[in-house]
N, C-alpha and C positions, 0 to 999 in steps of 0.2 A: 132353550136353543133357537135361533132362528134360522132356518134352512129350507125355506119353501122354494121349489124349483122357480126359476124365472123364465119369462117368455123365451121363445126360440131363438129371436134375433140378438136378446140381450146375453143369452147363455153361449151364444156362438161368438159373440165381441169378447166375452171373458175367456173363452177357450184359444182364441187367436192371441189375446194377451199373454196368457200362459204360455202358449207355444212359443211366443217371442223370447219371454224369459227363459223357457228350457232351452232355447236355440243359443242364447248368449253362454249359459252354464255348459252346455255341451261342447259349444265351438271353444272355448277357453281351455278345454281338457286336451285338444289336439292341435289347436293352431300354432302354438308355440314350438312345434316339432321342427318346422323348417327354419324357424328363426334362431334356434340354438346357436349355430356359429358366431352370429352377430352379436347375439347377446352376451356370449362367451369373451369376444373381443372387446366389449364394453366394460366388462367386469374384470378382464385380464385373468380369466381362469380358462381351463381345459372345457369345450363344450360339453363333454360327457357329464362333468360334474354338475352341469345345470339339470341334469335328469331329476335331481332333488327337487326342482322346482314343479315339475309335473308329477312327481311320486307325492309330494306333500299335498297337492292339491286333492289328488285321487284319495289319499288317506283320510283326509277331512271330510270329504264326500262319505266314505264308510262308516266314519265314527258318528257323525251328526245326523245322518238321514233316520236312524231308528228313533230319536227323540223329537223329531219334528212333529209329529202326530200330537204328542203329549203337550207341546208348546201351543199348537194350534187350538187345542180344546181348552187348555188355560187362559190364553191371552187373546184369542180371536184369531181367525184365519186371516183377515184383513190384516190385522196388525203385524203378524208374524211374517206375511207374504211381504208386505211393503218394507218392513225391517230388513229382510233378507235381500231384497233388490238393492235398499240403501248401502247395505253392508258390501254387496258384491259390487256396487258401482264406486264407492270410496277405496275398496282394496284394489281396484282396477287402475285407479288414479296413482295409488301408491306402487304399483307394479311397474308403471310406466316410469314413475320418478326414481326407481331404485338405481342406487349407484354401486350396489356390490351384491355379492352372493347371499349375505345374511339377510340383508333388507328384503331381496327379493323374494327369498324364501318365506320370510315372515308375512309378506304380503300375499303369498299364494297360499299360505295357510289360513288367512284371514277370508280369502277369496272363496276357498273350500267350504267354511263354515257358511258363508253366504249362500253359496249354490246348494249346499245340502239342505238348507231350510225351504229353497224356492222349490225343489222339484217335487216332493211328496205333498206339500202344502198346496201348492198350485193345482196337483190333480185332485187333491181333497176338495178344493173350490169348485172346480168344474163338475165332480161328481155330486157334490151338494145342492148345485144350482141348475142342474139339466134333468129334464124329464127323462125317464128310461127310453123311450121310444126316440129320443133324440141322442141319445148316449153315443151311439156309432159315429156320428156326424161331429161331435165335440172331440171325441177321443182320437179321431182322425187327425184333428189339426194338432194335439198336443203329443203325438205320437213321431211326427215327421223329424223333429229336431234329432231324435236318437238315431235315426237312420241317415239323414242328410250331414249333420255336423261332422262325423268322422271322416265323411267323403270330401267335403268341400274344405274343411279345417286346413290341412297341409297346403294345398294350392294357394288358398287366400293367405295364408301366412307368408307363404313364400313370395306372393306378388306384392304384400305390403312391405315385406323387408327388403324386397329388390329395388322398389322404385319409390319408396318413403324411408321409413325406419321401425325398427321393431318396437319402438315406444307407442306407435299408432295402432299395433295391434291391441293394447288395452285401452288407450284414450278413446277408441271408437266406442267402447262400451258405455261412455259416459252420457252423450245424449240420448242413447237408447234406453239406458238405466233411469234417467231422469223422466222421459216420457213414459215408461213402463210404470213406475212408482206413482206418477200422477194420475194415469188412468186407473190403476189398481186402487188407489185411495178412493176414487170417484166410483167406479164400477162395482167393486167387490165388497159383499155385505160382510160383517165382522162376526159370523156365525160362531158360536162356542158351545160347549158342553155345559149343562147347569150344574152337574156334579163331576166333578175331575177327580179322578182316582189319583192317590199318592204317586210322587215320582218314585220309580223304580231304580234305585241308584245301583243296587247289586247287578241288576239285568242290564243297564247301561255300561257299567264297567266290564262285565263278561262278554258282551255283544260287540262294544266297541273295540275293545283290545282285541278280540278274536278277529275282528274284520281287519283292522290295522295289520296283523302279523299275517294273516292270509294274503291280503292285497299285497304287502311288500314281498312276501314270498314269490307271488306272481310276477312283480316286477324284476325281481332278481332273476328268474327264469329268461324273461326277455331281454336280458343284456347279452351283449355278443359273447363275451367270456363269463358264462354262467358260473358263479360260486355255488355248485351243488349242494355242498353241505350246508351252507348257511340258508340257501333257499329251502331245502328240506326241513331243517329246524324251525324255519317260520312258519312254513305250512303247516308241519306237525303241530306247532304250539297253536297255531289259529283254528286248526281243527279241533283240537281238545278243548280249546276255550268255546268253540261254537258249541260242541257238544253239552258242556257244562251249561252254556246260556240256554240251550233248548231244554234241558232237564229242569232248570230254574223256571222257564216259562211255563213249563206244564204244570208247576207246583205252586207258582206265586199267586196270592190272591188277586194282584193287580199288576200283572207284568206290563212291561213297556211294549212288548210286542205279544199281541194275544194269539196263540196258535189255534184258537177255536175256529178260524177263518178257513183252516184247511179242512175242515168237515164238509166245506162246501166243495163238490167235485169240480165247479167251474173255476173255481179260484186255485185249487190244489193242482190241476194241470198246467196252470201258467208258472207254477214254481217248480214242478218237476220237469216235464217235457218242455215247458216254456223256456227254462233256464238253457236246456241242452239247444234249442233253437237260437237264443239270443248269442250263445257262445259261438255257434256255427257262423252267422250272419255278420258277428264282429270280426271274423277272420278276413272277409272279402276285402275291406279298405285296407288292411294290414299286407296280405298276400299280393293281390293284383297290381299295386303299383311296383311293389318290388320284381314281380315276374315280368312286366312291361320293360322295366329299366335294367334289371340285372340279367333277366333271361333273353329278352327280345331286342335289347340294345337302344331302347328309344330313350330320349332325353326327358327331364322332368315335366316339360310342357306338354310334350305329345302323350306322356302317360296321364296327365290330368285330363286333356281332351278326351281320352277313351273312358275315363272314370266318369265323365259326365253323362255317359249312357245309363249307369247305375243310378245316378242322381236324378235323371229324367224319368227313369222308370218308378222309382221312389214317388215321385210328385205326380205322375200320370196315373196312377192307380186310385188316387184319392177321391175322383170323381165317380167310381164305379163301386167302391167299397160297399157302400150301403145297399145300393139295389141287388148286388150278389149276395149279401149275407141275408137280405130279405127274401130272396128268392130260393136259396138252397140251404140256408142255415148254418150255424156255426160249425156242427159236427162234420158236416160233409165239405165244407169250405176248409177247415183245418186239415183233414186228412188228404184231400184230393189236391190242394194248394200246397201242402207240406211236401207231398211226393213229388210234386212239379219242381218245387224249390230244390230238392234233393238232385234231381235229375239235371237241372240247370247249373247246379255246383259241379256235378260231373261233367257237364259241357265245358266248364273252364279247364278241364284237364285234358281237352283235346286241342285247345288253341296252340298255336305254333308261331314263330315269327314270321312265317309265310301266310298266315291266315288272312284273308281281305279284311281291312280295317272296318269295313262295313258290316262284316259277319260279326267281328267282335263287339262292335257297337251294339248289334242286334241282341247278341246273347247277353250282353249286360243289361240293356234296356228291359228284357223280359225277365232277367233275373230280380232287377229291381222292382218291377210289378209285383212279382211274387213274394219277395221279401216284405214289400209294404202292405199287402194283403195280409199275410201271415202275423206281423209285428201288430198290425191295427186289431185283427181279431183276437189275437190272445190278450191285448191290453183291454179290450172292451169287454170281453167275456170274464175277465178276472173279477169284476165287480159287479155283475149280473144280478146275483143273488145275496150279496153282502148286505146285512141289515144296516141302517144308518147309525146306530149306536156303535157298531165295529167299524166303520169307514176309516177314522183316523188311524186306528191300529193296522188296519189291511193295507192301506196306502203307504205307511211306513215299512211294513214288511216285504210289501211287493218292490217298492223303490229299493230297499236295501239289496234284495235278492237280484233286481235287474241291474243295479250298478256292479255287482261282484260278477254276475254272469257276462256282462259286456266287458268289464276289466279281463275277464278270463280270456276272452277272445284272442288278444295279440299274443298271450303266452301260449295258447292252444296253437296259432298258428306258427309260432318259433319252434314249438315242440314238433309239430307235423313235418316242418322242414327238416329237423335234425333227424327225424326218424327216416325220412324219405333219402336222405344222405347216406345213411346207414344201409338201407336196402339197396342203393343203387352204387354203394361203395365209392362214394365220391369224398375224397379225404381233403378236397383243396379249400374247405371252408366257405366258398362261394357257391351258392345254389345254381345248379343247372335247370333248364328247361324241364328235364326229366323229374328232378326233384320237386319242382311245383305242381307237376301234374300228379305225382304220388301224394303230395299234400291235399290237393283239392279233391282226390279220389277220398282221403280219410275224412275230409270236413263232409263230403257227401253222405258218408255212411253216419256221421254224427246226426247230420240233418234228418235222416230217415229214422234214426233211433227216437228223435224228438217227436215223431209222429205216433208212436206207438201209444203212447199215452191219450191221444185225442181219440181213439177206438172206445175208450171207456166211458165217453160221454153219452148221455141218452139224446135220441134224435131231437127233442125238443128243449135241449139245453140253450138257456139264453133266448128263448123265444119272445119274452117280454121285451128285450132290448133290440134284437133283430127284427121283430114283426114276422118272423117265419112261422107259418102254421104247417103243422105235419098232418096229413091225411092218412088215415088207417083204412085200408080195404080189407 
């Protein structure tokens, strides 16, 4: 297996390339939200029926992410990554050329498969080609798509739909995909395992079907008129299949997801408390635009301008993440910054239609700074202690859990709003400002709960990656 770390400049170039591919994958999960009415008119169907296009994409991500690591070990990281970009780009063309709902859904399924292979394999490439002391720098690049894409996706989709056509939402992926595939073929080494374990078909079926059922149940909860019985059935079936998958992974001689990575505390906290945090931060891009438009009475453009504060904060933290972690270490940063993030979530609960816009922007900007720091720290420490031989399985496991937790965010926001309406005795069905305030209080509590796991870390946890040195007196 050839997986020698590359020079700092080369590994940074690869990280930026992988980040660009991730951005395409994350953006296409949310960008079509504002284009649904126009696509519906083109297909002569109700825009609500087009939710299947979004759902199919997310479901394919959930199904195929777990097997991406095995494919990278078997066929080589470069082969799989470039193939995934090609599949994603071709399916984008098919999405833009679709003339009906069936064709569109089939193209989105194909696009989801390509996206599922890009995410963990791209992260695996970065982990294998980067020295540990440069890992924070590289991980910083590949984490920003998960933070930025949900924020910029809807307004970008609305702009393209308004001033061009919904088809260009997908056609814009073509030049980006061609460039990314060419650079990947030239830059990325085709590392693979010398001895590949047999494919775990039972684990794939249990894990894939469990993820599909659970993700579809979450999608049902997010609908306006939630079919609670059906949602409960899918969530229940998904949970049972997930438990069976875990039991299988613990006993199988060569599981597709090796749970041994959970013995590493630095990895385990990103699955436990890290999942709670990802759920909490995924709520913001859902709740904030709704609060600004439904609660404050702003239009979509005004709401989008305010959301740029969150976007700017996400990007602004990138230059200081490495020195902060080197100075204070992962444990201190995750605890203090996690508490600050919870307080800033609580700060969103005191915003009103009369709050000066500059204050709203300031709150969102600082919120974006803290979200970015926490997200990057969790993504980096996850692989600080993972042996090279377990990287492919650990990246698949981490990517699957990340996808599930980020997808849970929208459902969590919808549930928080419904619970808030009950507490405030608001039967109208239209959320009030008070409902949004209660929802953000609940989200801040969830963010605070996510920090508890970080207290179990040792002070020197991830020191080889962060460069932080603990002095004992």
